[in-house]
Residue frames as qw, qx, qy, qz and C-alpha x, y, z in Angstrom:
[[0.289, -0.735, -0.605, -0.103, 63.54, 91.39, -50.62],
 [0.082, 0.530, -0.169, 0.827, 63.34, 94.95, -49.31],
 [0.433, -0.463, -0.676, 0.376, 62.82, 95.61, -45.61],
 [0.124, -0.883, -0.213, -0.399, 60.99, 98.62, -44.19],
 [0.475, 0.122, -0.436, 0.755, 63.39, 100.77, -42.14],
 [0.001, -0.309, -0.432, 0.847, 60.99, 103.53, -41.08],
 [0.004, -0.585, -0.672, -0.454, 57.51, 104.92, -41.78],
 [0.060, -0.381, -0.399, 0.832, 55.88, 108.23, -40.96],
 [0.080, 0.593, 0.659, 0.455, 52.78, 110.16, -41.96],
 [0.021, 0.234, 0.259, -0.937, 51.29, 113.62, -41.66],
 [0.031, -0.520, -0.771, -0.365, 47.52, 113.93, -42.10],
 [0.049, 0.008, 0.219, -0.974, 46.32, 117.48, -41.45],
 [0.608, 0.195, 0.291, -0.713, 42.85, 116.41, -42.62],
 [0.340, 0.059, 0.922, 0.177, 41.19, 113.30, -44.04],
 [0.322, 0.646, 0.676, -0.151, 38.14, 115.08, -45.39],
 [0.270, 0.418, 0.398, 0.771, 37.26, 117.29, -48.34],
 [0.163, -0.707, -0.197, -0.659, 36.21, 120.86, -47.51],
 [0.698, -0.562, -0.394, 0.205, 37.47, 120.43, -43.95],
 [0.431, -0.573, -0.021, 0.697, 39.85, 123.39, -44.02],
 [0.430, 0.860, 0.201, 0.186, 40.57, 126.50, -46.05],
 [0.550, -0.569, 0.199, 0.579, 44.26, 127.41, -46.30],
 [0.461, 0.867, -0.041, -0.185, 44.94, 130.02, -49.01],
 [0.836, 0.037, 0.225, 0.499, 47.83, 129.05, -51.27],
 [0.107, -0.832, 0.091, 0.537, 50.18, 132.04, -51.64],
 [0.650, 0.755, -0.079, -0.010, 51.69, 133.30, -54.88],
 [0.853, 0.032, 0.001, 0.521, 55.21, 132.28, -55.82],
 [0.502, 0.357, -0.748, 0.246, 57.88, 132.82, -54.51],
 [0.428, -0.314, 0.577, -0.621, 56.01, 132.43, -51.21],
 [0.558, -0.052, -0.791, -0.247, 54.61, 129.00, -50.33],
 [0.663, -0.433, 0.263, -0.551, 52.64, 127.23, -47.63],
 [0.085, 0.242, -0.961, 0.104, 53.69, 124.01, -45.89],
 [0.724, -0.171, -0.301, -0.596, 50.83, 121.56, -46.12],
 [0.944, -0.318, -0.007, -0.083, 52.40, 118.58, -44.31],
 [0.280, 0.692, -0.623, 0.233, 55.76, 117.46, -42.91],
 [0.915, -0.390, 0.076, -0.076, 57.40, 114.59, -41.03],
 [0.087, -0.714, 0.692, 0.055, 60.80, 113.07, -40.23],
 [0.978, 0.154, -0.039, -0.133, 62.09, 109.77, -41.56],
 [0.483, -0.616, 0.593, 0.190, 65.18, 107.66, -40.87],
 [0.810, 0.505, -0.289, -0.064, 67.31, 106.19, -43.65],
 [0.723, -0.593, 0.355, 0.015, 69.59, 103.64, -41.99],
 [0.753, -0.101, 0.522, 0.388, 71.53, 102.11, -44.88],
 [0.042, 0.485, -0.451, -0.748, 73.26, 103.35, -48.04],
 [0.158, 0.025, -0.803, -0.574, 71.43, 102.63, -51.35],
 [0.171, 0.423, 0.799, -0.391, 68.03, 102.77, -49.65],
 [0.050, -0.393, -0.523, -0.755, 64.86, 104.12, -51.25],
 [0.136, 0.314, 0.556, -0.758, 62.14, 106.34, -49.80],
 [0.019, -0.450, -0.736, -0.506, 58.62, 106.13, -51.24],
 [0.088, 0.242, 0.342, -0.904, 56.52, 109.25, -50.62],
 [0.019, -0.491, -0.788, -0.372, 52.76, 109.32, -51.26],
 [0.033, 0.244, 0.300, -0.922, 50.55, 112.40, -51.04],
 [0.052, 0.636, 0.705, 0.309, 46.96, 113.47, -51.59],
 [0.090, -0.267, -0.184, 0.942, 46.03, 117.15, -51.72],
 [0.172, 0.717, 0.667, 0.107, 42.58, 118.66, -52.27],
 [0.183, -0.225, 0.044, 0.956, 42.59, 122.15, -53.80],
 [0.262, 0.764, 0.589, -0.031, 39.95, 124.60, -55.00],
 [0.299, 0.239, 0.204, 0.901, 40.29, 127.56, -57.36],
 [0.044, -0.684, -0.531, 0.499, 38.68, 130.78, -56.13],
 [0.242, 0.850, -0.036, -0.467, 39.65, 133.24, -58.82],
 [0.365, 0.669, -0.550, -0.341, 40.71, 132.53, -62.41],
 [0.981, 0.109, -0.156, -0.034, 42.42, 129.30, -63.34],
 [0.293, -0.813, 0.503, -0.026, 45.44, 128.98, -61.04],
 [0.812, 0.299, -0.485, 0.129, 48.39, 126.73, -61.72],
 [0.638, -0.698, 0.261, -0.192, 49.59, 125.22, -58.46],
 [0.535, 0.480, -0.666, 0.202, 53.06, 123.85, -57.81],
 [0.847, -0.506, 0.074, -0.144, 53.26, 121.11, -55.16],
 [0.382, 0.665, -0.596, 0.239, 56.89, 120.75, -54.04],
 [0.920, -0.367, -0.128, 0.049, 58.40, 117.88, -52.07],
 [0.096, 0.818, -0.492, 0.282, 61.50, 118.71, -50.04],
 [0.872, -0.224, -0.321, 0.294, 64.07, 116.49, -48.37],
 [0.481, -0.421, -0.178, 0.748, 65.55, 118.76, -45.71],
 [0.099, 0.715, 0.052, -0.690, 65.97, 122.04, -47.66],
 [0.040, -0.274, 0.712, 0.645, 66.30, 120.52, -51.17],
 [0.734, 0.309, 0.069, -0.601, 63.41, 120.14, -53.62],
 [0.339, -0.199, 0.897, 0.202, 63.33, 116.52, -54.80],
 [0.174, 0.385, 0.832, 0.358, 60.12, 116.66, -56.83],
 [0.233, 0.275, 0.105, -0.927, 57.56, 119.10, -58.20],
 [0.197, 0.446, 0.854, 0.180, 54.03, 118.33, -59.35],
 [0.131, 0.115, -0.075, -0.982, 52.08, 121.01, -61.23],
 [0.146, 0.502, 0.848, -0.087, 48.30, 121.09, -61.14],
 [0.100, -0.054, -0.229, -0.967, 45.99, 123.31, -63.18],
 [0.307, 0.469, 0.711, -0.424, 42.34, 124.04, -62.70],
 [0.195, 0.286, 0.660, 0.667, 39.97, 124.70, -65.58],
 [0.229, -0.681, -0.452, -0.529, 37.19, 126.69, -63.90],
 [0.168, -0.456, 0.392, -0.781, 36.44, 128.96, -60.97],
 [0.682, -0.304, 0.385, -0.542, 35.44, 126.99, -57.84],
 [0.836, 0.213, -0.493, -0.113, 36.75, 123.76, -59.36],
 [0.649, -0.570, 0.474, -0.173, 37.74, 121.21, -56.72],
 [0.742, 0.426, -0.518, -0.013, 40.57, 118.78, -57.51],
 [0.779, -0.518, 0.351, -0.019, 42.04, 115.96, -55.47],
 [0.533, 0.671, -0.514, 0.016, 45.59, 115.22, -56.56],
 [0.860, -0.403, 0.312, 0.031, 47.33, 112.00, -55.56],
 [0.593, 0.689, -0.409, 0.075, 50.95, 111.38, -56.50],
 [0.903, -0.355, 0.079, 0.230, 53.99, 109.30, -55.57],
 [0.245, 0.866, -0.424, 0.098, 57.64, 110.28, -55.43],
 [0.950, -0.131, -0.108, 0.262, 60.60, 107.91, -55.17],
 [0.118, -0.910, 0.395, -0.041, 63.60, 109.43, -53.38],
 [0.948, 0.213, -0.187, 0.143, 66.27, 107.14, -54.78],
 [0.762, 0.051, -0.284, 0.579, 69.38, 106.62, -52.64],
 [0.184, -0.921, 0.032, -0.342, 69.03, 109.51, -50.16],
 [0.241, 0.516, -0.662, 0.487, 71.95, 110.04, -47.75],
 [0.575, -0.342, -0.718, 0.193, 71.84, 107.95, -44.58],
 [0.098, 0.013, -0.414, 0.905, 70.53, 109.75, -41.52],
 [0.090, 0.622, 0.703, -0.333, 67.33, 111.33, -40.28],
 [0.136, 0.160, 0.396, 0.894, 65.62, 113.58, -42.83],
 [0.282, 0.479, 0.422, -0.717, 62.80, 116.10, -42.80],
 [0.161, 0.303, 0.745, 0.572, 60.29, 115.63, -45.64],
 [0.144, 0.498, 0.331, -0.788, 57.95, 118.53, -46.39],
 [0.278, 0.511, 0.700, 0.414, 55.13, 119.18, -48.86],
 [0.015, -0.478, -0.140, 0.867, 54.52, 122.79, -49.91],
 [0.377, 0.643, 0.623, 0.238, 52.18, 124.56, -52.34],
 [0.084, -0.510, 0.044, 0.855, 52.33, 127.84, -54.27],
 [0.560, 0.735, 0.369, -0.103, 50.38, 129.47, -57.10],
 [0.551, -0.219, 0.377, 0.711, 52.80, 130.06, -59.98],
 [0.143, 0.412, 0.463, 0.771, 50.55, 132.23, -62.18],
 [0.150, -0.428, -0.619, 0.641, 49.31, 134.73, -59.57],
 [0.131, 0.082, -0.156, -0.976, 47.85, 137.42, -61.83],
 [0.629, -0.031, -0.070, -0.774, 44.07, 137.22, -61.20],
 [0.756, -0.022, -0.642, -0.122, 44.37, 133.62, -59.93],
 [0.324, -0.476, 0.596, -0.559, 43.78, 132.33, -56.39],
 [0.747, -0.076, -0.640, -0.162, 43.47, 128.88, -54.85],
 [0.476, -0.553, 0.483, -0.484, 43.18, 127.21, -51.46],
 [0.303, 0.102, -0.944, 0.076, 44.02, 123.84, -49.97],
 [0.618, -0.284, 0.010, -0.733, 40.68, 122.50, -48.75],
 [0.485, -0.235, 0.804, -0.251, 41.49, 118.87, -47.92],
 [0.880, -0.452, 0.019, 0.142, 42.02, 116.06, -47.84],
 [0.255, 0.805, -0.513, 0.158, 45.74, 116.48, -47.16],
 [0.900, -0.362, 0.236, 0.051, 47.93, 113.49, -46.41],
 [0.410, 0.748, -0.516, 0.079, 51.65, 112.89, -46.86],
 [0.884, -0.382, 0.266, -0.032, 53.40, 109.63, -45.96],
 [0.376, 0.707, -0.599, -0.021, 56.84, 108.16, -46.40],
 [0.954, -0.236, 0.187, -0.006, 58.40, 104.73, -46.11],
 [0.114, 0.746, -0.646, -0.116, 62.15, 104.05, -46.22],
 [0.993, 0.077, 0.029, -0.084, 63.22, 100.68, -47.61],
 [0.491, -0.579, 0.576, 0.304, 66.58, 98.97, -47.23],
 [0.377, 0.506, -0.613, -0.475, 68.32, 97.86, -50.44],
 [0.954, 0.064, -0.106, -0.273, 67.41, 94.43, -51.83],
 [0.661, -0.492, 0.554, 0.116, 69.63, 91.56, -50.74]]
């Protein structure tokens, strides 16, 4: 049985259309949410869950959502829109398998990776949570 070591969450907004944060073109990015999380034992797992609401404003942008542990990317999710003004809510999970023990910063960023005539914004909801689990007995 796994035991929860630590839990944390960052919720900039729970609601759709509750903010308007332009997503910059790559290689620039915007931090959407961040928190710290303790990993107390070797061979632990960290489960990260995120929901991000985005809207295209020009063209059909392709958005890269990157999850960092400290300064290292541990996962990337790519999202495309099909029409101007399309609103998409993206929910995804990432398993950080066997991270080093210690206290870690987890961060969720976004960037538009096809910037020519494409623009998008994070409009909400935005939530990012993490739970560290000890190894099974």
